[in-house]
Phi, psi and omega in degrees: 000134181273134179276154180269130179253125181300319179300326179294316179293321180296321179295318179295319179295320179294322180295321182290326179287329179289327184284345180292139176273165179294156180289133181285149181285129181280156175243099186299320181290320179293321178294317178297319179297319179295317180295321177296318179298316180297314181295320179298316180296318180294313183289329177295323182278346186234095177299329180296314178296320178299317181294317179297323182270358181057048180244131181262169176295331176295321176298319180293324177295320178295320178296324179294324176297316179298318179300316180296320177296317179296322180296318178297316182292325182279342178080018178258158179255105177233000000 
């Protein structure tokens, strides 16, 4: 049986942290627009969820307007 050597593990751990790339900068408006789109699609397809959340189709239409404004401001094409 081979014994585990701590310096060997420490070297491997250091290599994995060095190989990581920097965190990408988020786009809050684009993310918000995507989340609104996902929620709108889910709630449009599920009358039960809409009823539980007390959300009307008019609310979803208003959310879609907000999503379109956010998409324009963020400069993404959705």
